[in-house]
N, C-alpha and C positions, 0 to 999 in steps of 0.2 A: 318650457319656453326656450327659444334659442336667441342668442345675441347676434344672429346673422346680420351681415351688412353687405351692401352691394360693392362690387369692385369699383374703386374710384378712378375715373378717367377725367381729369380736369379739363374744363373748357376755357379757352382763352378770352372769350367775349363776355364773361360773366363777372359779377362782383366777387371779391374774395370772401366776403362775409355777408350774411343776410340776418337781419333781426326779425324774428318771428313774433308777431303781435298775437298772443294767444287769447281767443275770445270764447273758449268753451264754457268757462264758469259764468259768463254773462249771456252772450248771444246763444250759446248752446242750451243752458239750463232754463232760460226763460221760455223755451218752447216745450218744455216737458208738460204733459197733461196733469201730472200730479206734482205737488210741491215737494221738492227735495229738502230733507232736513238741513238746518243751518250747519250742524256739525259736519255733515257729509260734504257740504260745499267748502267749508273751511279746510277740511283735510285734503280735498281735491286740489285746492290752490296750493297748499303746502307741498303736496306731492309734485305738482307741476313745476314749482320752483326748484324742488330737489332734483328734478330731471334736467335742469339747466335752462329753463325758460326764464328770460329776464324781463319780459313785459307780459303781465297777466291781467286782463280786464276783469275786475273783481265783481262788480255788481252795477245796478242802475238805481239812481235816486228818482225814479218815476213814481207817480202816485200808485199805491197798491191796487187801486181799482182797475188800472189798465194792465198791469203786469203783476198779478198776485204771486207768481213764482219768485219774485224778487222783493217781496214786502219786508223781508228780514234784513235789509241793507244795514240799518243801524246796529243790529245785533251781530251781523257778520263781520263788519269792517274791523272792530277791535280784536276779533279773533285772529286777525292776520298780522298782528305785531310779530316782528321777527322774520317775516317772509323776506328773503333777499331777492326782491324783484320790484320793478315799478308796478304799481297797482292802479291803473286808471279806472275811472268810474264814469258812467253815462249820466249827464245832467240835462234833462229836457227843457228846463226853464230856470228862472231866478230862484224859485223855491228849492228846486233840486240842487242848485249851486250852494244855497245856504246850508243845506243838510251836509253836503260834501265838505264844505269848509269847516263846519262844526266838528266833524270827525277827523279832520287833519289830512284829508286827501290832498295830494300834490299834483295829480294829473287828472284832467277831466275831458269829456268829449260831448259834443252836441251832435244831433242826428238829423240831417236834412235830406231833402230829395231833389233830384234833377227834374222831376215831373210834377205837374199839377195834381194829377189823379192820386198819386201815392202820397203826396204831401197832405191832401185833404183826408185821405183814408187813415194816415198814420198820426197826423198832427192837428187835423181839423182846421187847417189854415192853407192859404195859397202859398206858393213858393216865396213870394216877396214878403208875405206876412210872417212866414217862419223865419226868414232872414232878419226881419225887424225884431222878432222875439229873441233871436240868438245874439244880436249885437251887444246889448248891455250885459248879457251873461258872459260873453267872451271878454268884453272890456274889463269887467270886474274880476274875472279869473286872472287875467293878465296883471291887473293891479295887485293881486295877491301872489304874484310870481308863480302862478300855476302854468303847467304845460297844457295847451289846448289842442285837441284833435277835432277835426271836423269830418264826420261821416257824411258821405254823399251817396245815397242809394239810387237805384234805377239808372245807373250810368250808361247802360247798354240797351236795355229793353224794359218795357213796362207792361204788365198784364192787361191794362186797360187801353194804353195808348200805342202799344207796339214798339218798333224800333225807335230809339231816342236819338234825335239829331246831335251830332258831336258839339256843334256850336252852343246848343242849349245846356249841355253839361259844363262846357267851358265857362259860360256866363255865371252859373251858380258857384262853381269852384273858385272862380276869380273873386266873387263876392265874399266867400268864406275866408279866403286868403287875405283879402283887403281888410276885413274886420279884425284880423289878428290871429287866426288859427295857425299854429306852428306847423301842423301836419294835416294833410287831407287823405282820407281813405276812400278810394274809388270802388264802389260796390256794384257787383254784378248780381243784383238781388234775386233774379229769376234764372240765372245761369245761362243766358243766351249768347254771351260774348264769344268771339272767336279771335285767334291771335292777330289777324290783320286789323280788326276793329280796335283791339287793345293798343297796338302800335300807333294807329292813327290818332286815337284820343290822347295818348301820352305826348305825341309830337305836337298836336295843336295846343295842348296845355302849356308846353314849353314855349311855343310861339306867342302865347298870351301872357307870358311872364311868370308862369308857375314853374319853379325849378323841380327837376326830378328828385332832388334831395328832400323835397317837402311832400313827396307822394308815396302812399302805400296802396296796395291792391287787396281787394277782398272778393274772392271768387267763390261762387257756388257751383256744384258739380252736377247740375240738373241734366245736362247733355254730355257729361263726361269730358268737359273741356277745361276744367279748373287747372290742372297741371300744365297743359299746353299754353293756356293764357298766362299762367305765372311765369313760365319760361320766356314767353315773349316780353313780359314786363322786365324780367331780369336782364334780358339782352339789351333792353333800352336803358338800363342803369338803375332801375328801382331796387332798393335794398331793404324795404320793409314789406312784409307779406303777412296778411292776417290768415289765421288758420284756427281750427277748433279741434281739440284733442278728441280722438275717436270719431271725428266727423259729426259731432253733435250739432243740432240747430238747423234753422231755416229762417223763416220770417212769418210771424203770426198774422201780418196784415197782407201777405201775398201768398195765396194758397198754392200757386204754382212753384213756389220756391222750395227746393229740397235742400239737403244738408250742405253745410259749409265744407270747404276743402279740409280734409283731415290732416291734422298736424303731422301725424306719423307718415302719411303718404308724401307730404312735402319734404320731411326730413330725409326719407329714403331717397328721393330724387336728388336732393341737394348733396347728400353724402356721395352719391354716385358721380356727381358733377365736380366733386372736390371743393364745394362751397362750405365754408365754416358756418355753423349755427350755435355751437356750444351746447347742443342738446344731446343727451344720452338716449338713444332710440330705445334701448332695452328698458330703461326706467320709465320712459314715457309710455311705451306699450303696456307695461305692467300697470301703470296708473289708469289707462283707459279700460283695461280688462277689469280692474278693481271697480271702477265706476259702473261699467256695464253690468256687472253682477248685482250691484245695488239698485240699478234701474230695472233689472229683470229682463234684459234683452241683450243680444250680442251687439258689439260695436259694428257700425257700417263701414269702418275703415278697412280697406283691403289689406293694408300692411299689418294692422293689428290682427286681423284674422290669420294672415299667413304666418306671422311670427309666433302666434299663440296656438297654432295648429287647430283653429276652430273654423268651421265652415258656416 
């Protein structure tokens, strides 16, 4: 393996530093066909923190019936003591929040949708019904001085409804913000966004009173647009980008969704642009190679393959 890095040519119109919100241990592993042993998940998270990632989404407190791959949340979370990183967890409802509070989690996330079809497929509720379910969860989390993230999926396109009107996304984003979410993650769940669409959505969110500082982006690479879309978001001033080590993950409720933006591919681009991340690309690549060996298949990340000399 080489510690190769791109030549850094800083760009003037970008943030000096980007915080990577690592989702591989939750969003990535929940899509595995077979259950990954808890010990492997714990070591994966420890390794990610050792590579310099400061926000690592650890698990989800969803009912095991719906996501059996994450049924070990109670066993996993205590194994992460000593990890020097923020460890947010997904809480779908009040019961999930109870479980997170009992284990001492300090950062939680709710997962909503900008479209009716996906909301019904994922939550068995309309968009407004899901918002009503989230409101007491967010309120109680805030009462417990927890940081709350609101995921908003299908922000650009929906496999059942097609292109999603920008005003529709803005309405739901504004509702999540108004109920108390500290941060919103805008999800391109099926990977259909393009840079102009990204800039338009971000601009209209700002005009609706949602500041750029409260926004993160979550792109999938279905059509090879994830890095281009990320760059458009950075040029707008976004400083939080979701990514998944090794490009793990997709979405179990949207079959057309392929993998998340690979963290290594993101770090390679940001290194070349002179944007700080605090991430050691060599250690991160080694971590993804290590996990890929345990999953029994090569990493889909182009950067991992290039740096590890595997095709």
